PANUGU-194557 format. One record per residue: residue number from 1; chain; x, y, z of N, C-alpha, C in turn. Coordinates in nm, 4 decimals, decimal comma, always signed. Example, Ala and Ser with C-alpha at 12.3 -4.5 7.8 and 13.67 -1.06 7.14 Angstrom:
<node><num>1</num><chaine>A</chaine><n_east>+1,3190</n_east><n_north>-0,5690</n_north><n_up>+0,7800</n_up><ca_east>+1,2300</ca_east><ca_north>-0,4500</ca_north><ca_up>+0,7800</ca_up><c_east>+1,3200</c_east><c_north>-0,3300</c_north><c_up>+0,7800</c_up></node>
<node><num>2</num><chaine>A</chaine><n_east>+1,2850</n_east><n_north>-0,2250</n_north><n_up>+0,7080</n_up><ca_east>+1,3670</ca_east><ca_north>-0,1060</ca_north><ca_up>+0,7140</ca_up><c_east>+1,2900</c_east><c_north>+0,0030</c_north><c_up>+0,7870</c_up></node>
***
This chain:
<node><num>1</num><chaine>A</chaine><n_east>+2,4119</n_east><n_north>-2,3665</n_north><n_up>+4,1578</n_up><ca_east>+2,3731</ca_east><ca_north>-2,3523</ca_north><ca_up>+4,0184</ca_up><c_east>+2,2650</c_east><c_north>-2,2455</c_north><c_up>+4,0028</c_up></node>
<node><num>2</num><chaine>A</chaine><n_east>+2,2773</n_east><n_north>-2,1731</n_north><n_up>+3,8952</n_up><ca_east>+2,1757</ca_east><ca_north>-2,0723</ca_north><ca_up>+3,8679</ca_up><c_east>+2,0889</c_east><c_north>-2,1210</c_north><c_up>+3,7532</c_up></node>
<node><num>3</num><chaine>A</chaine><n_east>+1,9671</n_east><n_north>-2,0805</n_north><n_up>+3,7544</n_up><ca_east>+1,8765</ca_east><ca_north>-2,1189</ca_north><ca_up>+3,6468</ca_up><c_east>+1,8804</c_east><c_north>-2,0121</c_north><c_up>+3,5384</c_up></node>
<node><num>4</num><chaine>A</chaine><n_east>+1,8650</n_east><n_north>-2,0532</n_north><n_up>+3,4129</n_up><ca_east>+1,8649</ca_east><ca_north>-1,9535</ca_north><ca_up>+3,3047</ca_up><c_east>+1,7396</c_east><c_north>-1,8663</c_north><c_up>+3,3129</c_up></node>
<node><num>5</num><chaine>A</chaine><n_east>+1,7470</n_east><n_north>-1,7433</n_north><n_up>+3,2659</n_up><ca_east>+1,6290</ca_east><ca_north>-1,6563</ca_north><ca_up>+3,2703</ca_up><c_east>+1,5182</c_east><c_north>-1,7091</c_north><c_up>+3,1806</c_up></node>
<node><num>6</num><chaine>A</chaine><n_east>+1,3976</n_east><n_north>-1,6860</n_north><n_up>+3,2219</n_up><ca_east>+1,2806</ca_east><ca_north>-1,7298</ca_north><ca_up>+3,1452</ca_up><c_east>+1,2532</c_east><c_north>-1,6251</c_north><c_up>+3,0369</c_up></node>
<node><num>7</num><chaine>A</chaine><n_east>+1,2412</n_east><n_north>-1,6695</n_north><n_up>+2,9095</n_up><ca_east>+1,2133</ca_east><ca_north>-1,5711</ca_north><ca_up>+2,8028</ca_up><c_east>+1,0715</c_east><c_north>-1,5175</c_north><c_up>+2,8163</c_up></node>
<node><num>8</num><chaine>A</chaine><n_east>+1,0499</n_east><n_north>-1,3942</n_north><n_up>+2,7712</n_up><ca_east>+0,9140</ca_east><ca_north>-1,3379</ca_north><ca_up>+2,7796</ca_up><c_east>+0,8195</c_east><c_north>-1,4151</c_north><c_up>+2,6881</c_up></node>
<node><num>9</num><chaine>A</chaine><n_east>+0,6931</n_east><n_north>-1,4242</n_north><n_up>+2,7267</n_up><ca_east>+0,5979</ca_east><ca_north>-1,4978</ca_north><ca_up>+2,6424</ca_up><c_east>+0,5726</c_east><c_north>-1,4242</c_north><c_up>+2,5111</c_up></node>
<node><num>10</num><chaine>A</chaine><n_east>+0,5508</n_east><n_north>-1,4994</n_north><n_up>+2,4056</n_up><ca_east>+0,5195</ca_east><ca_north>-1,4397</ca_north><ca_up>+2,2756</ca_up><c_east>+0,3746</c_east><c_north>-1,3943</c_north><c_up>+2,2749</c_up></node>
<node><num>11</num><chaine>A</chaine><n_east>+0,3450</n_east><n_north>-1,2851</n_north><n_up>+2,2076</n_up><ca_east>+0,2052</ca_east><ca_north>-1,2401</ca_north><ca_up>+2,2045</ca_up><c_east>+0,1189</c_east><c_north>-1,3400</c_north><c_up>+2,1295</c_up></node>
<node><num>12</num><chaine>A</chaine><n_east>+0,0003</n_east><n_north>-1,3585</n_north><n_up>+2,1790</n_up><ca_east>-0,0913</ca_east><ca_north>-1,4521</ca_north><ca_up>+2,1135</ca_up><c_east>-0,1500</c_east><c_north>-1,3866</c_north><c_up>+1,9886</c_up></node>
<node><num>13</num><chaine>A</chaine><n_east>-0,1871</n_east><n_north>-1,4675</n_north><n_up>+1,8882</n_up><ca_east>-0,2418</ca_east><ca_north>-1,4084</ca_north><ca_up>+1,7642</ca_up><c_east>-0,3731</c_east><c_north>-1,3351</c_north><c_up>+1,7857</c_up></node>
<node><num>14</num><chaine>A</chaine><n_east>-0,4437</n_east><n_north>-1,3648</n_north><n_up>+1,8948</n_up><ca_east>-0,5728</ca_east><ca_north>-1,3002</ca_north><ca_up>+1,9160</ca_up><c_east>-0,5602</c_east><c_north>-1,1652</c_north><c_up>+1,9860</c_up></node>
<node><num>15</num><chaine>A</chaine><n_east>-0,4410</n_east><n_north>-1,1280</n_north><n_up>+2,0308</n_up><ca_east>-0,4256</ca_east><ca_north>-0,9992</ca_north><ca_up>+2,0978</ca_up><c_east>-0,4332</c_east><c_north>-0,8859</c_north><c_up>+1,9950</c_up></node>
<node><num>16</num><chaine>A</chaine><n_east>-0,4852</n_east><n_north>-0,7702</n_north><n_up>+2,0337</n_up><ca_east>-0,4995</ca_east><ca_north>-0,6605</ca_north><ca_up>+1,9369</ca_up><c_east>-0,3663</c_east><c_north>-0,6089</c_north><c_up>+1,8831</c_up></node>
<node><num>17</num><chaine>A</chaine><n_east>-0,2578</n_east><n_north>-0,6273</n_north><n_up>+1,9569</n_up><ca_east>-0,1284</ca_east><ca_north>-0,5798</ca_north><ca_up>+1,9094</ca_up><c_east>-0,0744</c_east><c_north>-0,6645</c_north><c_up>+1,7952</c_up></node>
<node><num>18</num><chaine>A</chaine><n_east>-0,1235</n_east><n_north>-0,7885</n_north><n_up>+1,7811</n_up><ca_east>-0,0715</ca_east><ca_north>-0,8781</ca_north><ca_up>+1,6792</ca_up><c_east>-0,1369</c_east><c_north>-0,8556</c_north><c_up>+1,5429</c_up></node>
<node><num>19</num><chaine>A</chaine><n_east>-0,2457</n_east><n_north>-0,7801</n_north><n_up>+1,5382</n_up><ca_east>-0,3143</ca_east><ca_north>-0,7585</ca_north><ca_up>+1,4111</ca_up><c_east>-0,2386</c_east><c_north>-0,6545</c_north><c_up>+1,3292</c_up></node>
<node><num>20</num><chaine>A</chaine><n_east>-0,2240</n_east><n_north>-0,6781</n_north><n_up>+1,1989</n_up><ca_east>-0,1550</ca_east><ca_north>-0,5787</ca_north><ca_up>+1,1151</ca_up><c_east>-0,2420</c_east><c_north>-0,4565</c_north><c_up>+1,0915</c_up></node>
<node><num>21</num><chaine>A</chaine><n_east>-0,1774</n_east><n_north>-0,3457</n_north><n_up>+1,0618</n_up><ca_east>-0,2500</ca_east><ca_north>-0,2224</ca_north><ca_up>+1,0347</ca_up><c_east>-0,3290</c_east><c_north>-0,2345</c_north><c_up>+0,9046</c_up></node>
<node><num>22</num><chaine>A</chaine><n_east>-0,2664</n_east><n_north>-0,2945</n_north><n_up>+0,8025</n_up><ca_east>-0,3313</ca_east><ca_north>-0,3181</ca_north><ca_up>+0,6740</ca_up><c_east>-0,3227</c_east><c_north>-0,4662</c_north><c_up>+0,6414</c_up></node>
<node><num>23</num><chaine>A</chaine><n_east>-0,4243</n_east><n_north>-0,5167</n_north><n_up>+0,5752</n_up><ca_east>-0,4168</ca_east><ca_north>-0,6548</ca_north><ca_up>+0,5288</ca_up><c_east>-0,3218</c_east><c_north>-0,6627</c_north><c_up>+0,4093</c_up></node>
<node><num>24</num><chaine>A</chaine><n_east>-0,2813</n_east><n_north>-0,7823</n_north><n_up>+0,3757</n_up><ca_east>-0,1915</ca_east><ca_north>-0,7978</ca_north><ca_up>+0,2606</ca_up><c_east>-0,2598</c_east><c_north>-0,7529</c_north><c_up>+0,1331</c_up></node>
<node><num>25</num><chaine>A</chaine><n_east>-0,3882</n_east><n_north>-0,7778</n_north><n_up>+0,1228</n_up><ca_east>-0,4633</ca_east><ca_north>-0,7385</ca_north><ca_up>+0,0036</ca_up><c_east>-0,4680</c_east><c_north>-0,5866</c_north><c_up>-0,0089</c_up></node>
<node><num>26</num><chaine>A</chaine><n_east>-0,4961</n_east><n_north>-0,5175</n_north><n_up>+0,1014</n_up><ca_east>-0,5027</ca_east><ca_north>-0,3712</ca_north><ca_up>+0,0978</ca_up><c_east>-0,3665</c_east><c_north>-0,3119</c_north><c_up>+0,0650</c_up></node>
<node><num>27</num><chaine>A</chaine><n_east>-0,2615</n_east><n_north>-0,3680</n_north><n_up>+0,1227</n_up><ca_east>-0,1271</ca_east><ca_north>-0,3189</ca_north><ca_up>+0,0938</ca_up><c_east>-0,0923</c_east><c_north>-0,3394</c_north><c_up>-0,0533</c_up></node>
<node><num>28</num><chaine>A</chaine><n_east>-0,1302</n_east><n_north>-0,4543</n_north><n_up>-0,1089</n_up><ca_east>-0,1035</ca_east><ca_north>-0,4823</ca_north><ca_up>-0,2501</ca_up><c_east>-0,1799</c_east><c_north>-0,3858</c_north><c_up>-0,3400</c_up></node>
<node><num>29</num><chaine>A</chaine><n_east>-0,3071</n_east><n_north>-0,3638</n_north><n_up>-0,3102</n_up><ca_east>-0,3884</ca_east><ca_north>-0,2733</ca_north><ca_up>-0,3922</ca_up><c_east>-0,3314</c_east><c_north>-0,1317</c_north><c_up>-0,3881</c_up></node>
<node><num>30</num><chaine>A</chaine><n_east>-0,2964</n_east><n_north>-0,0829</n_north><n_up>-0,2691</n_up><ca_east>-0,2441</ca_east><ca_north>+0,0538</ca_north><ca_up>-0,2585</ca_up><c_east>-0,1063</c_east><c_north>+0,0681</c_north><c_up>-0,3216</c_up></node>
<node><num>31</num><chaine>A</chaine><n_east>-0,0229</n_east><n_north>-0,0350</n_north><n_up>-0,3075</n_up><ca_east>+0,1104</ca_east><ca_north>-0,0291</ca_north><ca_up>-0,3680</ca_up><c_east>+0,1021</c_east><c_north>-0,0300</c_north><c_up>-0,5203</c_up></node>
<node><num>32</num><chaine>A</chaine><n_east>+0,0173</n_east><n_north>-0,1161</n_north><n_up>-0,5753</n_up><ca_east>+0,0017</ca_east><ca_north>-0,1198</ca_north><ca_up>-0,7209</ca_up><c_east>-0,0603</c_east><c_north>+0,0100</c_north><c_up>-0,7724</c_up></node>
<node><num>33</num><chaine>A</chaine><n_east>-0,1561</n_east><n_north>+0,0647</n_north><n_up>-0,6991</n_up><ca_east>-0,2189</ca_east><ca_north>+0,1907</ca_north><ca_up>-0,7402</ca_up><c_east>-0,1181</c_east><c_north>+0,3053</c_north><c_up>-0,7356</c_up></node>
<node><num>34</num><chaine>A</chaine><n_east>-0,0320</n_east><n_north>+0,3067</n_north><n_up>-0,6342</n_up><ca_east>+0,0711</ca_east><ca_north>+0,4101</ca_north><ca_up>-0,6277</ca_up><c_east>+0,1684</c_east><c_north>+0,3975</c_north><c_up>-0,7441</c_up></node>
<node><num>35</num><chaine>A</chaine><n_east>+0,2034</n_east><n_north>+0,2744</n_north><n_up>-0,7798</n_up><ca_east>+0,2929</ca_east><ca_north>+0,2537</ca_north><ca_up>-0,8939</ca_up><c_east>+0,2277</c_east><c_north>+0,3026</c_north><c_up>-1,0233</c_up></node>
<node><num>36</num><chaine>A</chaine><n_east>+0,1018</n_east><n_north>+0,2673</n_north><n_up>-1,0435</n_up><ca_east>+0,0314</ca_east><ca_north>+0,3090</ca_north><ca_up>-1,1647</ca_up><c_east>+0,0189</c_east><c_north>+0,4609</c_north><c_up>-1,1689</c_up></node>
<node><num>37</num><chaine>A</chaine><n_east>-0,0168</n_east><n_north>+0,5221</n_north><n_up>-1,0562</n_up><ca_east>-0,0282</ca_east><ca_north>+0,6682</ca_north><ca_up>-1,0509</ca_up><c_east>+0,1038</c_east><c_north>+0,7371</c_north><c_up>-1,0790</c_up></node>
<node><num>38</num><chaine>A</chaine><n_east>+0,2131</n_east><n_north>+0,6809</n_north><n_up>-1,0275</n_up><ca_east>+0,3458</ca_east><ca_north>+0,7387</ca_north><ca_up>-1,0525</ca_up><c_east>+0,3827</c_east><c_north>+0,7301</c_north><c_up>-1,1999</c_up></node>
<node><num>39</num><chaine>A</chaine><n_east>+0,3588</n_east><n_north>+0,6143</n_north><n_up>-1,2592</n_up><ca_east>+0,3911</ca_east><ca_north>+0,5962</ca_north><ca_up>-1,4015</ca_up><c_east>+0,3106</c_east><c_north>+0,6929</c_north><c_up>-1,4873</c_up></node>
<node><num>40</num><chaine>A</chaine><n_east>+0,1809</n_east><n_north>+0,7041</n_north><n_up>-1,4594</n_up><ca_east>+0,0971</ca_east><ca_north>+0,7945</ca_north><ca_up>-1,5382</ca_up><c_east>+0,1424</c_east><c_north>+0,9400</c_north><c_up>-1,5191</c_up></node>
<node><num>41</num><chaine>A</chaine><n_east>+0,1734</n_east><n_north>+0,9775</n_north><n_up>-1,3956</n_up><ca_east>+0,2194</ca_east><ca_north>+1,1143</ca_north><ca_up>-1,3701</ca_up><c_east>+0,3496</c_east><c_north>+1,1465</c_north><c_up>-1,4399</c_up></node>
<node><num>42</num><chaine>A</chaine><n_east>+0,4455</n_east><n_north>+1,0540</n_north><n_up>-1,4356</n_up><ca_east>+0,5747</ca_east><ca_north>+1,0771</ca_north><ca_up>-1,5006</ca_up><c_east>+0,5588</c_east><c_north>+1,0839</c_north><c_up>-1,6518</c_up></node>
<node><num>43</num><chaine>A</chaine><n_east>+0,4819</n_east><n_north>+0,9927</n_north><n_up>-1,7070</n_up><ca_east>+0,4610</ca_east><ca_north>+0,9955</ca_north><ca_up>-1,8522</ca_up><c_east>+0,3880</c_east><c_north>+1,1223</c_north><c_up>-1,8960</c_up></node>
<node><num>44</num><chaine>A</chaine><n_east>+0,2934</n_east><n_north>+1,1672</n_north><n_up>-1,8158</n_up><ca_east>+0,2229</ca_east><ca_north>+1,2914</ca_north><ca_up>-1,8482</ca_up><c_east>+0,3181</c_east><c_north>+1,4110</c_north><c_up>-1,8420</c_up></node>
<node><num>45</num><chaine>A</chaine><n_east>+0,4062</n_east><n_north>+1,4106</n_north><n_up>-1,7414</n_up><ca_east>+0,5023</ca_east><ca_north>+1,5205</ca_north><ca_up>-1,7310</ca_up><c_east>+0,5984</c_east><c_north>+1,5214</c_north><c_up>-1,8501</c_up></node>
<node><num>46</num><chaine>A</chaine><n_east>+0,6450</n_east><n_north>+1,4038</n_north><n_up>-1,8902</n_up><ca_east>+0,7343</ca_east><ca_north>+1,3973</ca_north><ca_up>-2,0062</ca_up><c_east>+0,6623</c_east><c_north>+1,4400</c_north><c_up>-2,1343</c_up></node>
<node><num>47</num><chaine>A</chaine><n_east>+0,5345</n_east><n_north>+1,4125</n_north><n_up>-2,1410</n_up><ca_east>+0,4580</ca_east><ca_north>+1,4459</ca_north><ca_up>-2,2604</ca_up><c_east>+0,4255</c_east><c_north>+1,5950</c_north><c_up>-2,2673</c_up></node>
<node><num>48</num><chaine>A</chaine><n_east>+0,3788</n_east><n_north>+1,6511</n_north><n_up>-2,1550</n_up><ca_east>+0,3289</ca_east><ca_north>+1,7878</ca_north><ca_up>-2,1587</ca_up><c_east>+0,4207</c_east><c_north>+1,8896</c_north><c_up>-2,0910</c_up></node>
<node><num>49</num><chaine>A</chaine><n_east>+0,5184</n_east><n_north>+1,8452</n_north><n_up>-2,0140</n_up><ca_east>+0,6083</ca_east><ca_north>+1,9334</ca_north><ca_up>-1,9377</ca_up><c_east>+0,5306</c_east><c_north>+2,0292</c_north><c_up>-1,8488</c_up></node>
<node><num>50</num><chaine>A</chaine><n_east>+0,4237</n_east><n_north>+1,9791</n_north><n_up>-1,7914</n_up><ca_east>+0,3383</ca_east><ca_north>+2,0582</ca_north><ca_up>-1,7036</ca_up><c_east>+0,3258</c_east><c_north>+1,9821</c_north><c_up>-1,5719</c_up></node>
<node><num>51</num><chaine>A</chaine><n_east>+0,3875</n_east><n_north>+2,0348</n_north><n_up>-1,4653</n_up><ca_east>+0,3899</ca_east><ca_north>+1,9636</ca_north><ca_up>-1,3376</ca_up><c_east>+0,2508</c_east><c_north>+1,9531</c_north><c_up>-1,2753</c_up></node>
<node><num>52</num><chaine>A</chaine><n_east>+0,1720</n_east><n_north>+2,0586</n_north><n_up>-1,2857</n_up><ca_east>+0,0385</ca_east><ca_north>+2,0560</ca_north><ca_up>-1,2260</ca_up><c_east>-0,0509</c_east><c_north>+1,9545</c_north><c_up>-1,2962</c_up></node>
<node><num>53</num><chaine>A</chaine><n_east>-0,0443</n_east><n_north>+1,9522</n_north><n_up>-1,4271</n_up><ca_east>-0,1233</ca_east><ca_north>+1,8547</ca_north><ca_up>-1,5026</ca_up><c_east>-0,0773</c_east><c_north>+1,7128</c_north><c_up>-1,4769</c_up></node>
<node><num>54</num><chaine>A</chaine><n_east>+0,0538</n_east><n_north>+1,6930</n_north><n_up>-1,4631</n_up><ca_east>+0,1064</ca_east><ca_north>+1,5599</ca_north><ca_up>-1,4352</ca_up><c_east>+0,0630</c_east><c_north>+1,5124</c_north><c_up>-1,2970</c_up></node>
<node><num>55</num><chaine>A</chaine><n_east>+0,0646</n_east><n_north>+1,6028</n_north><n_up>-1,1989</n_up><ca_east>+0,0200</ca_east><ca_north>+1,5665</ca_north><ca_up>-1,0643</ca_up><c_east>-0,1280</c_east><c_north>+1,5319</c_north><c_up>-1,0642</c_up></node>
<node><num>56</num><chaine>A</chaine><n_east>-0,2077</n_east><n_north>+1,6096</n_north><n_up>-1,1333</n_up><ca_east>-0,3505</ca_east><ca_north>+1,5823</ca_north><ca_up>-1,1417</ca_up><c_east>-0,3766</c_east><c_north>+1,4488</c_north><c_up>-1,2112</c_up></node>
<node><num>57</num><chaine>A</chaine><n_east>-0,3036</n_east><n_north>+1,4195</n_north><n_up>-1,3180</n_up><ca_east>-0,3199</ca_east><ca_north>+1,2925</ca_north><ca_up>-1,3884</ca_up><c_east>-0,2763</c_east><c_north>+1,1751</c_north><c_up>-1,2998</c_up></node>
<node><num>58</num><chaine>A</chaine><n_east>-0,1674</n_east><n_north>+1,1912</n_north><n_up>-1,2259</n_up><ca_east>-0,1194</ca_east><ca_north>+1,0852</ca_north><ca_up>-1,1386</ca_up><c_east>-0,2148</c_east><c_north>+1,0557</c_north><c_up>-1,0248</c_up></node>
<node><num>59</num><chaine>A</chaine><n_east>-0,2683</n_east><n_north>+1,1604</n_north><n_up>-0,9627</n_up><ca_east>-0,3645</ca_east><ca_north>+1,1411</ca_north><ca_up>-0,8531</ca_up><c_east>-0,4933</c_east><c_north>+1,0779</c_north><c_up>-0,9052</c_up></node>
<node><num>60</num><chaine>A</chaine><n_east>-0,5384</n_east><n_north>+1,1204</n_north><n_up>-1,0223</n_up><ca_east>-0,6581</ca_east><ca_north>+1,0622</ca_north><ca_up>-1,0816</ca_up><c_east>-0,6359</c_east><c_north>+0,9151</c_north><c_up>-1,1150</c_up></node>
<node><num>61</num><chaine>A</chaine><n_east>-0,5194</n_east><n_north>+0,8835</n_north><n_up>-1,1694</n_up><ca_east>-0,4882</ca_east><ca_north>+0,7439</ca_north><ca_up>-1,2014</ca_up><c_east>-0,4785</c_east><c_north>+0,6597</c_north><c_up>-1,0744</c_up></node>
<node><num>62</num><chaine>A</chaine><n_east>-0,4233</n_east><n_north>+0,7167</n_north><n_up>-0,9666</n_up><ca_east>-0,4164</ca_east><ca_north>+0,6455</ca_north><ca_up>-0,8396</ca_up><c_east>-0,5560</c_east><c_north>+0,6119</c_north><c_up>-0,7890</c_up></node>
<node><num>63</num><chaine>A</chaine><n_east>-0,6450</n_east><n_north>+0,7093</n_north><n_up>-0,7904</n_up><ca_east>-0,7816</ca_east><ca_north>+0,6859</ca_north><ca_up>-0,7421</ca_up><c_east>-0,8573</c_east><c_north>+0,5862</c_north><c_up>-0,8275</c_up></node>
<node><num>64</num><chaine>A</chaine><n_east>-0,8470</n_east><n_north>+0,6015</n_north><n_up>-0,9582</n_up><ca_east>-0,9185</ca_east><ca_north>+0,5109</ca_north><ca_up>-1,0476</ca_up><c_east>-0,8629</c_east><c_north>+0,3688</c_north><c_up>-1,0394</c_up></node>
<node><num>65</num><chaine>A</chaine><n_east>-0,7317</n_east><n_north>+0,3562</n_north><n_up>-1,0303</n_up><ca_east>-0,6744</ca_east><ca_north>+0,2220</ca_north><ca_up>-1,0236</ca_up><c_east>-0,6995</c_east><c_north>+0,1579</c_north><c_up>-0,8871</c_up></node>
<node><num>66</num><chaine>A</chaine><n_east>-0,7114</n_east><n_north>+0,2379</n_north><n_up>-0,7818</n_up><ca_east>-0,7476</ca_east><ca_north>+0,1817</ca_north><ca_up>-0,6518</ca_up><c_east>-0,8851</c_east><c_north>+0,1186</c_north><c_up>-0,6573</c_up></node>
<node><num>67</num><chaine>A</chaine><n_east>-0,9791</n_east><n_north>+0,1884</n_north><n_up>-0,7166</n_up><ca_east>-1,1143</ca_east><ca_north>+0,1325</ca_north><ca_up>-0,7289</ca_up><c_east>-1,1153</c_east><c_north>+0,0084</c_north><c_up>-0,8181</c_up></node>
<node><num>68</num><chaine>A</chaine><n_east>-1,0441</n_east><n_north>+0,0155</n_north><n_up>-0,9310</n_up><ca_east>-1,0403</ca_east><ca_north>-0,0984</ca_north><ca_up>-1,0223</ca_up><c_east>-0,9712</c_east><c_north>-0,2195</c_north><c_up>-0,9622</c_up></node>
<node><num>69</num><chaine>A</chaine><n_east>-0,8585</n_east><n_north>-0,1989</n_north><n_up>-0,8962</n_up><ca_east>-0,7865</ca_east><ca_north>-0,3103</ca_north><ca_up>-0,8356</ca_up><c_east>-0,8645</c_east><c_north>-0,3681</c_north><c_up>-0,7175</c_up></node>
<node><num>70</num><chaine>A</chaine><n_east>-0,9379</n_east><n_north>-0,2847</n_north><n_up>-0,6462</n_up><ca_east>-1,0202</ca_east><ca_north>-0,3333</ca_north><ca_up>-0,5355</ca_up><c_east>-1,1231</c_east><c_north>-0,4345</c_north><c_up>-0,5849</c_up></node>
<node><num>71</num><chaine>A</chaine><n_east>-1,1815</n_east><n_north>-0,4049</n_north><n_up>-0,6989</n_up><ca_east>-1,2810</ca_east><ca_north>-0,4965</ca_north><ca_up>-0,7560</ca_up><c_east>-1,2156</c_east><c_north>-0,6156</c_north><c_up>-0,8240</c_up></node>
<node><num>72</num><chaine>A</chaine><n_east>-1,0969</n_east><n_north>-0,5945</n_north><n_up>-0,8800</n_up><ca_east>-1,0299</ca_east><ca_north>-0,7007</ca_north><ca_up>-0,9555</ca_up><c_east>-0,9678</c_east><c_north>-0,8058</c_north><c_up>-0,8656</c_up></node>
<node><num>73</num><chaine>A</chaine><n_east>-0,9018</n_east><n_north>-0,7628</n_north><n_up>-0,7586</n_up><ca_east>-0,8340</ca_east><ca_north>-0,8563</ca_north><ca_up>-0,6693</ca_up><c_east>-0,9338</c_east><c_north>-0,9022</c_north><c_up>-0,5639</c_up></node>
<node><num>74</num><chaine>A</chaine><n_east>-0,9698</n_east><n_north>-1,0286</n_north><n_up>-0,5691</n_up><ca_east>-1,0722</ca_east><ca_north>-1,0825</ca_north><ca_up>-0,4794</ca_up><c_east>-1,0255</c_east><c_north>-1,0979</c_north><c_up>-0,3378</c_up></node>
<node><num>75</num><chaine>A</chaine><n_east>-1,1195</n_east><n_north>-1,1155</n_north><n_up>-0,2518</n_up><ca_east>-1,0875</ca_east><ca_north>-1,1333</ca_north><ca_up>-0,1093</ca_up><c_east>-1,0522</c_east><c_north>-1,2724</c_north><c_up>-0,0863</c_up></node>
***
């Protein structure tokens, strides 16, 4: 009789490889800020038909909403 192979051990939660790159809160804040920045940029482009102005408005909205959401969404 042969014995079945032993499965590799699962990584422990305390190992550095098990930690996520971003926390769920940080991912949520950045994702919502990207969505808000995209919406503002697209609406600005439709309003003014100026790509540079729309990009500037979208990036500004992303930065401002990142700061606002950081303070709004608690730890």
